[in-house]
C-alpha positions as CSV (number, residue, x, y, z in Angstrom):
1,X,89.2,59.8,196.4
2,X,88.7,63.7,196.8
3,X,92.4,64.2,197.6
4,X,94.5,61.3,195.8
5,X,97.8,63.6,195.6
6,X,97.7,63.7,199.5
7,X,98.4,59.9,199.6
8,X,101.6,60.1,197.4
9,X,104.6,59.7,199.3
10,X,106.9,62.5,199.6
11,X,110.4,61.7,198.1
12,X,112.8,60.8,200.7
13,X,115.5,63.4,201.3
14,X,119.0,62.0,201.1
15,X,122.3,63.3,202.2
16,X,122.9,64.7,198.9
17,X,119.9,66.7,198.4
18,X,121.5,70.0,198.4
19,X,124.8,70.3,196.7
20,X,127.6,72.6,198.7
21,X,126.7,75.7,196.8
22,X,123.1,75.2,197.6
23,X,123.8,74.3,201.2
24,X,126.2,77.6,201.4
25,X,123.6,79.8,199.8
26,X,120.6,78.6,202.3
27,X,123.0,79.1,205.4
28,X,124.2,82.5,204.2
29,X,120.5,83.7,203.6
30,X,119.5,82.1,207.2
31,X,122.5,83.8,208.8
32,X,121.2,87.1,207.1
33,X,117.7,86.8,207.9
34,X,118.6,85.7,211.8
35,X,120.8,89.1,211.9
36,X,118.1,91.1,210.5
37,X,115.7,89.5,212.8
38,X,117.6,90.4,215.8
39,X,117.7,94.3,214.2
40,X,113.9,94.5,213.7
41,X,111.9,96.6,216.2
42,X,109.6,95.0,218.5
43,X,106.7,96.3,216.6
44,X,107.9,94.6,213.3
45,X,108.8,91.3,215.1
46,X,105.4,91.5,216.7
47,X,103.7,92.3,213.2
48,X,105.6,89.1,211.8
49,X,104.7,86.7,214.7
50,X,101.1,87.7,214.3
51,X,101.3,86.9,210.7
52,X,103.5,83.7,210.8
53,X,102.8,82.5,214.3
54,X,106.2,81.9,215.2
55,X,109.7,83.0,215.0
56,X,110.6,79.9,213.0
57,X,107.9,80.4,210.8
58,X,108.7,84.3,210.4
59,X,112.3,83.3,209.6
60,X,111.5,80.7,207.1
61,X,109.3,83.6,205.4
62,X,112.3,85.8,205.5
63,X,114.7,83.5,204.2
64,X,112.3,82.0,201.4
65,X,111.7,85.7,200.3
66,X,115.4,86.3,200.2
67,X,115.9,83.1,198.2
68,X,113.4,84.1,196.0
69,X,114.0,87.7,195.1
70,X,117.6,88.1,196.5
71,X,118.9,91.7,196.8
72,X,120.0,93.4,193.7
């Protein structure tokens, strides 16, 4: 088998996958990224859309970036 890791079932998400604090951090980061997105000039939005394919993917990339390297 060439890619056996692909055959493993992903762990099921449960309602308690995130605790309250983790959920609050994610929601806060998402709200900030949506605000930032709405203030971006059309050229920057177009560049992000070209790179990530959709507004949802671009926002996900912005949120991920914020969670990995938050403002100092």
